[in-house]
N, C-alpha and C positions, 0 to 999 in steps of 0.2 A: 527708763520705760515706765516707772511709776508716775513720773511727772507727765509723760505723754498721755497715759491712760486717764489720769485725773483731768487733764485739759480736755480730752475728748469727751469724758463723762460730763464735765461742766458745760461744754458747748452743746451737747445733746439736751441737757436739762434746760439751758437757756432757750434753745430752739423750740423745745416742747412748750415752755412757758409762753414764748412769743406766739406760737401757733394757737395756744389755748385762749389768748386774749382776743383773737379775731372772732367777732360776733357775726353769725349768719343771720341775715334778714330775709325771710321769705315774705315776699310782697305780692298781694293779690290786687291787680290793677283794674281800671275800667275796661269794659269790653272794647276790643279793637274796632268793632263795628260802629261804635259811637262817634268816631271821627277824629277831628284834628286836635282837640284838647289832649286826648290820650296820646296821640302820635307825636305831637310837637312840643308838649309841655310835660306831661306826666312821665312817660317812659324815659325821656332823656334825663329828667331829674333823678330818677332812681338809678339810672346807669352811671351817673356821676355823683352819687350820694356820698361816698367816702371822701371824695375830693371836696365837695361842698361843706362837709361837716368837720373834716380833719380827723375823723374817727376810723378805727380799724374795723371796718364793717364790710362784709361781702354780701351783696344784694342779689337775690334770685327773684327776678320780676316775671310774673305771669299774668297776662290779661285774663279777665274772668271767663271770656268765651272760649278759651282753649283748655279750661280745667274741668269742665263738666259740672262745676258748682253753680247753683242758681243764685241770682241776686238776693233773693229773700233769705238765703242761708248765711249771709256774710257775718252777721253778729255771732252766729253759732260757731263758725270756723275760727273766728278770732278769739272768742272766749275760750275755746278748747285748745288754743295754741297751735293750730294747724298752720296759721300764718301769723307772723309778727306784726305786720302792718297791712291794713286793708283800705283800698279806695272805696269808701262806703257809698253805695247808692241809696241815699237816705229815704227816698219815697218807697223803695222796694222793701227795706228792712223795717218800715214803720209798723208792719203787722206784728212784729216781735216787740216793738217799743213805740206805741202810739204818740208818746210825748214828742217825738221827732217831727211829726207833722205840723206842730205849732210854729216851726220855722217858716213854713211856706203854704199856708192855707190858701185856698182859691180866693182870688181878689185881694190878697194881702200885699203882694209885691208886683204892682203893675210896671215898675221901673227898676233899674239896677240900684238907684239911690234908695228907693224904698226897701229893697231887699237887704241892702247893707245895714240899714237901721234895724230891721226885724231880726236879722241874724245876730248882730252885735248884742241886742237886748236879750235874746233867748238862748244863745249858744251855751252860756254857762249852766243853764238849767239842764239842757240836753247832756252836756258833758258829765255833770254830776250823776245823772240817771244812768248813763252808760257805764260809768266807773262802778257804781253800786251794783248794778244788775248783770253787766256783761264783762266785767273785768277789762274794760276798754277805755283808754283815755282819748278824748277827741282833740286832735291836733289843729283842727281848723275846718272851715266850711266854705264852699265856693259854688257858683251856679253854672249850669250849662247855658242858661239864658232864658228869656221869656218863651213860654210854651204856647204854641199856636195850633190852629186846627187845619188839617189837610183832609180834603174829601175827594172821593172819586165821582160821586154824583154832583150836580150843580147845587150850590147853596147860596142864599142871599142873606140870611140871618140865622141866629142860633136856633130859632124856633123851627127852622127847616130840618133840624136834626130829629124831629119826631119820627119814631119808628126806625131810625137808622142805628146800626150797630157801630159803636165808637170805641176805639182802643183807648184805654186809660191805664195809668201806672200806679195810682194809689186810691184809697177809699174816699178821700176828700174830693178828688176830681170826679170819681164815680158818682158820688151823691149829686154833684152839680150837674153833670150830664143828664142824669135821671130827672132832675128838676125841670129841664127844658124839653123833656120828652124823648131823649136819646136812650139807647140801650147800652150801658157801659159793659165793655168786654176787657178784662185784665189780660194783657199779653206782654211777654218779655220783648225787649226792643228788637232782638234778632229775628223774631217771628213776624214782625209787622209787615215788612215789604211784601212778602209772599201772601200774607193774609189779605192785604189790600188787593193784590193782583187776582186772587182767587175768589174774592167776594166774601171771605169769612167776616171781614169788617168793611164798612162803607167809608168810614172816616177814622182819623187817628190824631192824637195830640203828641207833639214833641217840639224841640227847638228847630229853627230853620236850618242851622248848620248840620245838626245830626241827621235831619231828614235828607239834606242834600248829599251827605256822605253815604247814606244808606239807599240812595236812589229812589226815595219815595215819590219825587215828582215824575218819575217814569210811569207810575201806576195810579196817580191822582191827577185831578184837573184844576182844583180850586184850593186856595189858601186864604183863611180868615186870620189876619195878623193881630188878633186880640189876645193879649197875654193873660192866661189863666193863673199860671205859677211861673217860677223860675228854675224848677228842677234842681234843688239843692243836693250837693254831694259833699263828702267830707273825708278826712283821713283819720283813721283810728289806729292806735298802737296798743297791743296787749300789755296790760299793766305789769305783768311779771317781767316782760322784756324791758319796759320803761324803767322799772325799779332796779335793773342791773346796772344802770348808768349812774354816774355821780351827778350831783346837781349841776356842775359845770358842763358836763357832756349833755345833759338833758337840755340845758339852755342852747347849746349848739344845734341840737336836733330841732328844737322848737323854732329857732331862728331860720333854719333852712326851710322848714315847712311854711313859715310865715312869708318868706320870699316867694316860694312857689305859688302860694294861694293869691298873693298880690298880683303876680304875673297872670294867673288864670283869670282873675276878675277882669283885668284889662283886655286880655286876649278874647275872652268870651264876648265882650261887647263889640269888639272889632269883627268877630266872626258873625255875630247876629246881624249887624248892619249889612255886611257884605252878602251874607246868605239870603237875606230878605230881598236884596236887589237881584241876585243871581237867579233865585227861584222863579221870579216873574219876568225875567228877560231884560232887566234894567242894568245900567252900567254906572260906575265901574264895578266889574265883577272880577276880583283878583284872587280870592282865597278859596272860592268854591266853584262848582261846575254850573254853567248857565243852563236854565230851563225856561219854559214858557207857560207857567201856571197862570191862571186867572186870579188876580188879587181882589178879593171881595172887600168892598168898602165897609168900614166899621160904622154901624148905625148907632144913633143915640140910645136906642132901646137896648142893644146888646152891651154897650158900654155901661149902662146903668145896671144891667143884670149882674155883671161881674163886679162892679164897684160896690154894690150893695150885698154881695154874696157873703162877705166876712161876717157882718152883723146878723144877717137874716138866715144864713144857711151853713156856711162852712165852719164858723166857730161853734155855733150851738151843737151841731151834729158831732163834731170832733171832741168837744169838751165832755159830752156825755160818755163817749167811748173811752176817752183817755183817763177820766177820773175813776173808772172802774178798776184800772190796773195801777194807777198812780194818783192817789187821793188828792195830792196838792197840785195836780197838773194845771187845771184851768185857773186856779188862784195864782199860781206862779206866772202864767201867761198874762193874766190881767194886770199883774203888778209890774210887768216889764213891757211887752209889746202892746198890750191893751191900753196901757197908760198913755202911750203916744196917740192912740186912736180915739181917745175919749171913752174907752170901754172899761 
């Protein structure tokens, strides 16, 4: 009997130890309303996270738009430990940390190739800042894709925005819209479709695929396919959570996120190309829903406005704001991204 009791006790202790080793990951994901990247890449990744990493991890995944948490609160909830991993909407959280905007200033990233260069150069600076100020390690950065203009009234050039209310998602874009005479209106993504339908805003900026998923073409008539930014997002992990893992397990986690981010970069470009065709009734249209928007030709004047924005508007206004909270902000940017641009 003593032997049996000892065996039972040992088994119970071993079971308790095994149970204690399981780490719960509470993950805050992208809003479901943002479309196919969240649905087809992000959520499946977290659902198979334990399998991909080989770690004893139980993941509880929740899209942002079912939690009641606002996008601009993400750094606060991850710093406080409410979530272990957050799919960071970087433009929205830039009010808490303006350094982030240096990844994607208006005019900085007209193409995916340009965006990769900018992000590769400045991501370590952002990571360092998030670790120091928000107890958050940045695991990687990816783009929704070039952000373009959708309008309900007819437009032919950017100067036609004068007096129109335009939905924006960060201060850098707001400054640019104001510079061409538009009235910037900050709105969360989930609010935009109804705001366009009701006339709360006249125009709005987002990626073609996100607009397609959220049915923006049902309440707009024109699209100007000129890229202002690429809408960068990233994955952050609470540092206390990260430090619970051995160096070997940290490498497994980082490798898994590297793989996901590489997939999203490729998928984002596929979605962008397909959605641009779908939104204006062109074919092939395979990944998105077909619509019949008017595609506004990009004028030389509009192209020049955006191309010159970095040096003339978006960098100067951002640098002044950023240096107030992070004294080395603009100097760090000049030494990395700015070096490539001759700034």
